[in-house]
C-alpha positions in Angstrom: 118.7 104.9 111.6 117.8 102.8 108.7 120.1 103.3 105.6 116.8 104.5 103.7 117.8 107.8 104.8 121.4 109.1 105.2 122.3 111.8 107.9 125.4 113.7 108.2 126.4 116.8 110.0 129.5 118.8 109.0 130.5 122.2 109.9 127.1 123.3 111.0 125.3 121.7 108.0 123.0 118.8 108.4 122.6 116.8 105.1 119.7 114.6 104.8 119.5 112.2 101.9 116.6 110.2 100.9 118.3 106.8 99.8 116.0 104.6 97.9 116.9 105.5 94.3 116.0 102.1 93.2 112.3 102.9 94.3 112.5 106.5 93.1 113.0 107.4 96.8 109.3 106.4 97.5 108.5 106.4 101.1 108.0 103.0 102.7 107.4 102.9 106.5 111.1 102.5 107.2 112.0 105.5 105.1 109.3 107.7 106.8 110.5 106.8 110.2 114.1 107.4 109.4 113.3 110.7 107.6 111.2 111.8 110.6 114.1 111.0 113.1 116.6 112.9 110.8 114.7 116.1 110.2 113.8 116.1 114.1 117.4 115.6 114.9 118.4 118.4 112.5 115.8 120.7 113.8 116.6 120.3 117.5 120.4 120.2 117.3 121.9 123.7 118.3 125.2 122.7 116.4 123.1 122.5 113.1 122.8 125.9 111.6 121.3 124.9 108.2 119.7 121.8 106.7 120.1 120.5 103.1 117.4 117.9 102.1 118.4 116.0 99.0 117.9 112.4 97.4 120.1 109.8 95.8 120.0 109.0 92.2 119.1 111.3 89.4 115.5 110.1 88.4 113.6 111.3 91.6 113.7 113.5 94.6 110.7 111.6 96.2 107.7 110.2 94.4 105.6 110.1 97.7 104.1 107.0 99.2 105.4 103.7 98.4 102.2 102.2 96.8 103.6 98.6 96.5 104.0 98.6 100.3 100.6 100.6 100.5 98.7 97.8 98.9 99.7 95.4 101.3 98.9 97.6 104.3 95.5 98.3 102.8 94.7 94.6 102.6 95.9 94.0 106.1 93.6 96.9 107.4 90.7 95.2 105.6 91.4 91.9 107.2 91.9 93.1 110.6 89.6 96.2 110.6 92.5 98.2 112.2 92.5 101.1 109.8 96.1 101.9 110.8 97.4 102.6 107.3 96.3 106.0 107.0 97.7 106.9 110.4 100.9 107.6 108.5 99.9 111.2 108.0 99.7 111.8 111.7 102.7 109.6 112.6 105.1 110.5 109.7 104.0 113.1 107.4 103.0 115.8 109.9 106.0 115.6 112.2 108.3 115.8 109.2 106.7 118.9 107.8 106.5 120.5 111.2 110.2 119.9 111.7 111.1 121.1 108.3 108.8 124.3 108.3 109.3 125.0 111.9 113.1 124.6 112.2 114.8 127.6 113.6 117.3 127.4 110.8 117.3 127.6 107.1 116.2 124.4 105.3 117.3 124.1 101.5 115.7 121.4 99.3 117.7 120.1 96.4 115.3 118.7 94.0 117.0 116.4 91.5 114.2 114.7 89.8 110.5 113.8 90.2 109.0 115.3 93.4 105.3 114.1 93.5 102.8 113.7 96.5 104.4 113.9 99.8 107.8 114.5 98.0 106.2 117.6 96.7 104.9 118.5 100.1 108.5 118.0 101.7 110.0 120.2 99.2 107.5 123.0 99.7 108.2 122.7 103.5 111.7 123.7 103.0 112.6 127.6 102.9 114.4 127.5 99.7 114.4 125.0 96.7 117.2 124.7 94.2 116.0 122.5 91.3 117.6 120.6 88.5 116.5 121.5 85.0 115.4 117.8 84.4 113.3 117.7 87.7 109.5 117.9 87.7 106.6 118.1 90.3 103.2 116.6 90.6 100.6 116.9 93.4 99.5 113.1 92.5 96.9 112.9 95.3 93.7 113.1 93.2 95.3 110.5 90.8 95.0 107.7 93.4 91.8 109.0 95.0 93.3 110.7 97.9 93.4 114.3 99.3 96.3 116.4 100.2 98.7 115.8 102.9 102.3 116.6 103.8 101.3 120.3 104.3 100.7 120.9 100.7 97.1 122.3 101.0 98.9 125.0 103.2 102.0 125.5 101.3 101.2 125.2 97.6 98.5 128.0 97.8 101.0 130.4 99.4 103.5 129.7 96.7 101.4 129.7 93.5 98.0 131.1 94.8 94.7 129.5 95.7 93.2 129.2 92.2 96.4 127.6 90.6 96.9 125.3 93.7 93.3 124.2 93.2 93.9 123.4 89.5 97.1 121.5 90.4 95.4 119.4 93.1 92.1 118.6 91.1 94.0 117.8 87.8 97.5 116.5 88.7 100.0 116.9 86.0 103.7 117.0 85.5 105.0 120.5 86.0 108.4 121.0 84.4 111.4 122.6 86.2 111.0 125.6 84.0 107.2 126.0 84.8 108.0 125.4 88.6 110.5 128.3 88.3 107.9 130.5 86.7 105.5 129.5 89.3 107.8 130.2 92.2 108.0 126.6 93.3 111.7 126.6 92.3 113.7 129.5 93.8 116.7 128.7 91.6 116.9 126.5 88.5 120.3 124.9 87.7 121.7 122.2 85.2 121.3 118.9 86.6 125.0 118.2 86.7 125.5 121.3 88.8 122.7 120.7 91.4 124.5 119.1 94.2 127.4 121.5 94.2 125.1 124.6 94.0 122.9 123.4 96.7 125.8 122.6 99.1 127.2 126.0 98.3 124.1 127.7 99.2 123.3 125.6 102.3 126.9 126.1 103.6 126.7 129.8 103.1 123.5 129.8 105.2 125.0 127.6 107.8 127.8 130.2 108.3 125.3 133.0 108.5 123.3 134.6 111.3 121.2 131.9 112.5 119.1 133.8 115.0 118.2 136.3 112.4 117.3 133.7 109.8 115.1 132.0 112.5 113.4 135.2 113.0 112.9 136.0 109.3 111.2 132.6 109.1 108.8 133.3 111.9 108.1 136.7 110.4 107.1 135.6 107.2 104.9 132.8 108.4 103.3 135.2 110.9 102.7 137.8 108.4 100.9 135.4 106.1 98.0 135.0 108.6 98.0 138.1 110.5 96.9 141.8 110.2 99.5 144.6 109.3 99.1 145.9 113.0 99.9 142.4 114.5 102.7 141.9 112.1 104.3 145.1 113.0 104.1 144.0 116.6 105.7 140.7 115.8 108.5 142.5 113.9 109.2 144.6 116.9 109.5 141.5 119.0 111.7 139.6 116.5 113.9 142.5 115.9 114.5 143.0 119.7 115.5 139.3 119.7 117.9 139.5 116.8 119.3 142.8 117.9 120.3 141.3 121.2 122.1 138.4 119.6 125.9 137.9 119.5 125.7 137.7 115.8 124.2 141.3 115.5 127.0 142.8 117.5 129.8 140.8 115.4 128.0 142.2 112.0 128.0 145.9 113.3 131.6 145.6 114.5 132.7 144.0 111.2 130.8 146.7 109.3 132.6 149.4 111.1 136.0 147.6 110.7 135.1 146.9 106.9 135.8 143.3 107.6 133.6 140.2 106.7 131.7 139.0 109.8 132.3 135.6 111.2 128.9 134.5 112.7 128.6 132.3 115.7 124.9 131.4 115.1 123.8 132.8 118.4 
């Protein structure tokens, strides 16, 4: 795996770090491939019980597409007629978002700086966002004559509402960390110097939690957003049956009876 993305697993927590701080963690092809491999590995590894997505440096979480590389690829497309450049959405962005949002375990994003374009989309694909008070967000797409990708046309309206999402997409602007918190984009706002420690604390707590229940909660919320009440009640019944048969539920009940702190196994 290229060093544009770092990947580490420790005590059930997979930490994925975008590692191009000199380029504000912009996504060149190598970074996109490495990130896709990392998130798919974390999502598919049963030993991983939570994922922390973060970035190196203090200026940017991820500013989206590396436009310097992108210009060269567009020139190549014009010369060859291949049209391959924009296949990056299908080949890279979509699999990354599917793996983050669909992981059967909690995903935490620690947003340390600017999150723009696909960087904003990847943060929204996480289940929980801890944001430095110096960070900012920007949809960016319309500013370079592009439409939304990285799932942001699905995630952003669900977080801030369709009217606000349309405004932010049509008229891209920098959203401060404080405004992001008020909009619900940031679940937790912390001083920049405390971001990494706080994010690791939250992610490790989730890695020690009832993984089957967390997966069911993710599935339940996603289902409820697009289905009727009756369909959602049926889904809750199905998922509660699954969670109720897990080892972790039995551990939790016994710990409650014994007035002890449960030690979950993640199954």
